[in-house]
matplotlib code that plots the C-alpha trace (Angstrom):
import matplotlib.pyplot as plt

x = [116.3, 114.6, 116.6, 119.9, 123.0, 125.3, 128.4, 129.4, 129.6, 126.1, 124.7, 125.8, 124.5, 121.2, 120.5, 117.6, 117.0, 113.7, 115.4, 117.9, 115.1, 112.9, 115.9, 116.8, 113.3, 113.0, 110.1, 111.9, 111.6, 113.6, 111.9, 112.5, 114.6, 117.2, 117.7, 121.3, 122.2, 120.8, 121.8, 120.7, 122.7, 122.2, 120.4, 122.4, 122.0, 120.8, 124.2, 126.0, 123.4, 123.8, 127.5, 127.7, 129.5, 127.4, 129.2, 127.4, 126.5, 126.1, 122.3, 120.0, 117.0, 113.9, 112.3, 115.1, 118.4, 121.7, 125.3, 128.1, 131.5, 132.7, 129.9, 128.2, 124.4, 122.9, 119.3, 117.1, 116.8, 114.7, 116.5, 116.0, 117.6, 117.4, 118.1, 121.4, 123.1, 125.6, 127.0, 124.4, 126.2, 124.3, 127.8, 129.0, 127.8, 124.5, 121.5, 119.6, 116.2, 112.9, 114.3, 115.4, 118.9, 119.0, 121.7, 123.3, 125.1, 128.4, 127.6, 126.8, 130.0, 132.2, 130.6, 131.1, 134.6, 133.8, 133.4, 130.2, 129.9, 130.2, 127.2, 125.3, 126.0, 124.8, 121.5, 120.9, 122.1, 123.7, 127.0, 128.0, 129.4, 130.8, 128.4, 130.9, 130.8, 127.0, 126.6, 128.9, 126.9, 123.5, 124.7, 125.9, 122.7, 120.7, 122.6, 122.4, 118.7, 119.5, 116.8, 117.6, 115.8, 113.5, 112.7, 116.4, 117.1, 114.2, 115.6, 119.1, 118.3, 114.8, 113.8, 111.5, 112.3, 108.5, 106.5, 102.8, 100.5, 97.0, 94.6, 91.0, 89.3, 86.1, 82.9, 82.6, 86.2, 87.7, 89.8, 92.4, 93.3, 93.9, 96.2, 98.5, 99.2, 99.8, 102.2, 104.2, 104.6, 105.5, 108.0, 109.9, 109.9, 111.2, 114.1, 115.1, 115.0, 111.7, 108.6, 105.1, 102.3, 99.0, 96.3, 92.7, 90.8, 87.8, 88.4, 91.4, 92.3, 92.2, 94.3, 96.9, 97.0, 97.5, 100.4, 102.2, 101.7, 102.9, 105.9, 104.9, 106.2, 109.1, 106.9, 103.4, 102.0, 98.4, 96.3, 92.6, 93.5, 90.4, 90.4, 89.9, 91.3, 90.9, 94.1, 96.4, 96.4, 97.3, 100.1, 101.4, 101.7, 103.1, 106.8, 107.1, 107.3, 104.5, 103.7, 100.6, 99.6, 96.8, 96.4, 94.4, 93.4, 96.2, 99.2, 101.5, 103.7, 103.8, 105.2, 102.5, 102.6, 99.8, 98.9, 98.3, 94.5, 93.5, 96.2, 95.3, 91.7, 92.9, 95.2, 92.3, 90.2, 93.2, 93.8, 90.1, 89.9, 93.1, 91.2, 88.3, 85.8, 83.4, 81.1, 82.4, 81.3, 83.3, 82.5, 83.6, 83.9, 80.6, 79.4, 80.0, 83.7, 83.3, 81.0, 83.6, 86.3, 87.7, 88.8, 90.7, 87.3, 86.2, 89.8, 90.0, 86.5, 87.1, 90.4, 88.2, 85.5, 87.9, 89.9, 86.6, 85.3, 88.6, 88.5, 84.8, 83.8, 81.2, 81.9, 78.9, 79.7, 78.2, 79.1, 78.9, 79.2, 82.4, 80.9, 79.6, 77.0, 75.8, 78.6, 77.7, 74.1, 75.0, 77.2, 74.4, 72.1, 74.6, 75.2, 71.5, 71.2, 73.8, 73.6, 75.7, 78.7, 81.7, 84.4, 84.5, 86.7, 86.9, 87.9, 86.5, 88.6, 85.5, 83.9, 87.2, 87.0, 83.4, 83.3, 84.8, 81.8, 79.4, 80.8, 80.7, 77.0, 76.1, 78.1, 80.5, 84.2, 87.0, 88.0, 85.8, 82.6, 83.8, 87.1, 88.2, 90.7, 90.9, 92.9, 94.8, 98.3, 100.2, 100.0, 96.3, 95.8, 98.0, 96.2, 92.8, 93.7, 92.3, 92.7, 92.1, 94.6, 95.0, 96.5, 99.0, 97.9, 101.3, 100.3, 103.5, 105.6, 103.6, 103.9, 107.7, 108.1, 106.2, 108.4, 111.6, 111.0, 109.7, 112.7, 115.0, 113.4, 113.4, 117.0, 118.1, 118.9, 116.2, 115.6, 112.1, 111.7, 113.1, 110.9, 108.0, 107.3, 104.0, 104.8, 102.2, 103.3, 102.7, 100.3, 101.6, 99.4, 99.7, 98.6, 97.0, 95.2, 91.6, 91.5, 90.4, 88.4, 85.1, 82.1, 78.5, 77.0]
y = [141.1, 142.7, 142.5, 141.6, 143.7, 144.9, 143.3, 139.6, 138.9, 140.4, 138.5, 135.3, 136.1, 137.4, 134.5, 133.5, 135.9, 134.5, 131.2, 133.1, 134.8, 131.7, 129.6, 132.4, 132.7, 128.9, 128.5, 126.5, 122.8, 120.4, 117.9, 114.1, 114.0, 116.2, 113.6, 113.0, 116.6, 118.5, 118.4, 120.3, 122.9, 125.6, 128.8, 130.8, 134.3, 135.0, 136.3, 133.2, 130.8, 132.4, 132.3, 128.7, 129.6, 127.6, 124.5, 121.2, 119.4, 115.6, 115.7, 115.3, 117.5, 116.2, 113.3, 113.3, 111.4, 113.0, 112.8, 112.8, 114.4, 111.0, 111.2, 108.2, 108.3, 108.2, 107.3, 110.2, 111.1, 113.7, 116.9, 120.6, 123.4, 125.3, 123.7, 124.5, 123.4, 120.7, 119.7, 121.5, 124.8, 127.1, 128.3, 124.8, 122.1, 121.5, 123.5, 125.3, 126.3, 127.2, 125.9, 122.6, 121.3, 119.5, 116.9, 116.9, 114.5, 116.0, 115.1, 111.5, 111.2, 112.6, 110.2, 107.2, 108.2, 108.3, 111.0, 112.7, 111.1, 107.7, 108.6, 109.9, 106.6, 104.6, 106.4, 106.7, 103.1, 104.5, 102.8, 99.6, 100.2, 97.3, 95.9, 97.0, 100.7, 100.6, 99.4, 102.1, 104.8, 103.3, 103.2, 106.8, 108.0, 106.2, 107.6, 111.2, 110.9, 111.7, 111.4, 112.0, 115.1, 113.6, 116.9, 117.7, 114.1, 114.4, 117.8, 116.2, 112.8, 113.3, 110.4, 110.2, 106.7, 106.2, 103.5, 104.1, 101.2, 101.5, 99.2, 99.1, 97.3, 96.3, 95.1, 92.1, 90.8, 89.5, 92.3, 90.1, 88.4, 91.8, 92.8, 90.0, 91.4, 94.8, 93.5, 91.6, 95.0, 97.0, 94.6, 94.2, 98.0, 98.7, 96.2, 97.8, 101.3, 102.6, 103.9, 103.0, 105.5, 103.5, 105.1, 103.8, 106.3, 104.5, 106.6, 104.6, 106.3, 109.7, 108.6, 107.2, 110.2, 112.4, 110.5, 110.0, 113.5, 115.1, 112.7, 111.9, 108.3, 106.6, 103.6, 102.1, 98.8, 98.0, 95.6, 94.6, 94.3, 93.8, 92.1, 95.2, 97.7, 101.3, 102.2, 100.2, 102.5, 105.4, 103.4, 102.3, 105.9, 107.2, 108.3, 105.9, 102.1, 99.9, 96.4, 94.5, 91.8, 90.3, 89.3, 91.6, 90.9, 93.1, 93.7, 95.1, 97.9, 96.7, 93.8, 91.3, 88.7, 86.4, 83.0, 80.5, 80.2, 77.7, 75.4, 75.9, 74.8, 71.7, 70.8, 70.9, 68.5, 66.2, 66.0, 65.0, 62.5, 60.7, 60.3, 58.7, 61.6, 62.0, 64.8, 68.1, 71.6, 74.6, 77.7, 81.0, 84.7, 86.8, 87.3, 91.0, 90.3, 88.6, 91.5, 94.0, 92.1, 89.8, 87.3, 85.1, 83.8, 82.3, 81.3, 78.9, 77.8, 77.1, 75.1, 73.0, 72.3, 71.4, 69.0, 67.5, 66.8, 65.2, 62.9, 62.1, 63.6, 66.2, 69.7, 71.9, 75.6, 78.3, 82.1, 82.9, 86.0, 87.2, 88.5, 87.0, 85.9, 85.6, 83.2, 80.8, 80.7, 80.2, 77.3, 75.6, 76.1, 74.8, 71.6, 71.1, 71.6, 69.1, 66.0, 64.0, 66.1, 64.6, 67.3, 71.0, 73.3, 76.8, 79.8, 82.2, 83.0, 84.0, 80.6, 78.9, 80.8, 80.1, 76.4, 75.0, 76.4, 75.2, 71.7, 71.7, 72.8, 70.0, 67.4, 66.8, 66.9, 66.8, 64.5, 62.0, 63.3, 66.0, 66.5, 70.2, 72.0, 75.9, 78.5, 80.6, 81.3, 79.3, 82.6, 82.9, 79.4, 80.1, 83.3, 81.8, 78.4, 76.6, 72.9, 72.5, 71.5, 74.3, 75.5, 78.2, 81.7, 83.2, 86.8, 87.9, 86.2, 88.0, 91.4, 90.7, 89.9, 93.0, 95.4, 93.7, 94.0, 97.5, 98.6, 97.1, 99.3, 102.4, 102.1, 101.3, 97.7, 96.8, 99.6, 101.0, 99.8, 96.3, 93.2, 93.2, 90.1, 88.2, 85.5, 83.1, 81.5, 77.6, 76.7, 74.5, 72.0, 72.3, 69.0, 69.5, 66.3, 67.4, 65.2, 61.5, 58.8, 59.8, 59.1, 59.9, 62.5]
z = [109.8, 112.9, 116.0, 114.3, 114.9, 112.2, 114.0, 113.3, 117.0, 117.9, 114.9, 116.4, 120.0, 118.6, 116.2, 118.2, 121.1, 121.9, 122.9, 125.2, 127.0, 127.5, 128.7, 131.2, 132.5, 133.1, 130.5, 127.8, 128.1, 126.0, 123.7, 124.2, 121.1, 122.9, 125.6, 124.5, 124.3, 127.4, 131.0, 134.2, 135.9, 138.5, 137.2, 134.7, 133.4, 129.9, 129.1, 130.4, 128.6, 125.2, 125.4, 126.5, 129.7, 132.1, 133.4, 133.7, 136.9, 136.8, 137.0, 133.9, 132.8, 134.6, 132.7, 130.2, 129.5, 129.2, 128.0, 130.5, 130.0, 128.7, 126.0, 127.5, 127.5, 130.9, 131.9, 133.1, 136.8, 138.5, 139.3, 139.7, 137.8, 134.5, 131.1, 129.5, 126.3, 126.8, 123.4, 121.4, 120.4, 118.0, 116.9, 116.1, 113.7, 115.5, 114.4, 117.1, 116.0, 117.8, 121.1, 119.6, 119.1, 115.6, 115.5, 112.0, 109.8, 110.9, 114.5, 113.6, 111.5, 114.4, 116.9, 114.6, 113.6, 109.8, 107.1, 106.4, 103.0, 104.6, 106.9, 103.8, 101.9, 104.9, 105.1, 101.3, 100.4, 97.2, 97.9, 99.5, 103.1, 105.4, 108.0, 110.8, 109.6, 109.1, 112.6, 114.0, 112.2, 113.2, 116.8, 116.7, 115.0, 117.7, 120.6, 119.2, 118.3, 114.7, 112.0, 108.4, 106.9, 104.3, 102.6, 102.2, 100.9, 98.3, 97.0, 96.8, 95.2, 93.8, 95.9, 99.0, 100.2, 100.4, 98.7, 98.2, 99.0, 97.8, 99.5, 100.8, 103.6, 101.9, 103.7, 101.8, 102.3, 105.6, 106.9, 108.8, 105.6, 103.9, 106.8, 106.1, 102.5, 104.0, 106.6, 103.9, 102.1, 105.1, 106.7, 103.4, 102.7, 106.2, 105.8, 102.5, 104.0, 102.8, 104.5, 103.3, 102.7, 103.1, 100.9, 101.4, 99.5, 97.9, 94.7, 93.7, 90.4, 92.1, 94.9, 92.6, 90.5, 93.6, 95.0, 91.8, 90.2, 93.5, 93.6, 97.2, 96.6, 94.6, 93.6, 94.1, 95.2, 94.5, 96.5, 95.8, 92.1, 89.9, 86.5, 84.9, 87.5, 86.5, 88.4, 86.2, 83.1, 85.4, 87.0, 83.7, 82.6, 85.9, 86.2, 89.2, 88.8, 90.0, 91.2, 91.7, 94.1, 92.1, 88.5, 86.2, 82.7, 81.3, 83.4, 80.8, 82.1, 85.7, 87.6, 88.8, 91.6, 92.6, 93.8, 91.0, 91.9, 89.2, 90.4, 94.1, 93.1, 91.3, 94.3, 96.8, 94.6, 94.1, 97.8, 98.5, 95.7, 97.0, 100.3, 98.4, 98.3, 95.5, 96.4, 97.7, 98.5, 97.5, 99.5, 97.9, 98.8, 98.5, 95.0, 95.3, 95.1, 91.7, 90.4, 91.2, 89.5, 92.1, 89.3, 92.0, 93.2, 89.8, 88.9, 91.9, 91.2, 87.6, 88.7, 91.0, 88.5, 85.7, 87.8, 89.4, 85.8, 84.8, 87.8, 87.6, 90.9, 91.8, 93.3, 94.4, 94.6, 96.6, 97.4, 101.2, 103.3, 104.8, 108.2, 111.3, 112.3, 108.7, 107.6, 110.5, 109.5, 105.9, 106.7, 108.6, 105.6, 103.0, 105.0, 105.2, 101.4, 100.6, 103.0, 100.6, 100.7, 102.6, 102.0, 102.2, 100.1, 101.6, 99.5, 102.2, 105.3, 107.2, 106.6, 107.8, 111.0, 111.6, 110.8, 114.0, 116.0, 113.3, 113.4, 117.2, 117.1, 114.8, 116.8, 113.9, 113.6, 111.0, 109.5, 111.2, 109.7, 107.2, 105.6, 105.2, 103.2, 103.3, 101.3, 103.7, 105.2, 107.9, 110.0, 109.6, 110.7, 113.8, 114.7, 114.5, 115.8, 112.7, 112.7, 109.0, 106.3, 103.8, 100.5, 101.3, 100.1, 100.8, 101.3, 103.1, 100.3, 97.6, 99.4, 99.8, 96.1, 95.0, 97.1, 96.3, 92.5, 92.9, 94.8, 92.1, 89.5, 91.8, 92.5, 88.9, 89.4, 87.0, 84.3, 84.2, 80.6, 81.1, 80.7, 83.2, 85.4, 85.9, 88.5, 89.7, 93.0, 93.1, 95.8, 98.6, 100.7, 104.6, 106.1, 109.6, 109.7, 108.6, 105.4, 106.0, 104.3, 102.9, 105.2, 104.8, 107.2]

ax = plt.figure().add_subplot(projection="3d")
ax.plot(x, y, z, "-o")
ax.set_aspect("equal")
plt.show()
């Protein structure tokens, strides 16, 4: 190697001569990740710095934190002086590369007072470790600024600790509702020690093939599942396990989780009939959603219509936009077209957010003039201050189920070839006082 001496001592001193020269000239600046390993000191020569002979003064590197002689982490304070290496010694367990002191697993083990293998098990999750030890290791890693090397871990374990999430923000769907499913996936993955790679490529099959063939992920969750989704055959044949949030026509070979939409439709009608309503209007997602395979729209509609027929009541049905201001205009038109309607059933989140303004403009209120039931989550109602009763759509719960079962397959707790799950979550009615006795408009 150019610049290396044949003697062992010179090899150690010249392992990274560019770093020695930049430190000596005062041009090297520590990265923020080195806050726990760098201190400030009076100027030193290149010879002293390379041999670690500079002695620390109690000041820290400007804008960074530092570690005192008692190994306690101190907040950063302004100071003058050149940077020097405190506990980061290129001849010891730390790695010193391109001007960066890399904290290793050995450093974490030493700080936590445990073995290297224990630290490895804590980060990999491959063996049960007591909560007390896990906390000590986590504290030590945080103090030292340690981050596990994902590349090395992948080579060692053939796992990336990454879950692929394929989702799209489509123009004809309400984006805030989609975000709730994504949050359910990412929050659960983080708690289980996995990162999430969000893939929004409109060419879903190509994106899925790319992330699975390259082994970028250990498993895949699909959102925006269509009735005949072209991604599913590819996922079924991939080496990595997969889970769906959404019920397709054929879910063989993957775990499937969804709301029981037919039952949700039946529940909405039953609640209105109990209050004396005989004529209702169901407002669904845009028809484009159905055309591209959004079967949940017609599943809820069919549940409504079947239950209405059984109970001898009438339910009108209409598709509606998912964007403002079109949705507000559409609601006005629908109420004008159906003056005998006394109850609204909303399977359209955009309609639910626009309805309070529409009712106010028409001098109406719920439940005095119209009874209303929507289909959305408790969190969605809170964020948009919706006063309407609803059937819980449970996006966070569905995302959590998908990730939990996927991780069980990734980690071997459930073998890849074991029986696959198709679970429909029972709808729950959330009463917010928007259903009252029937009244003609």
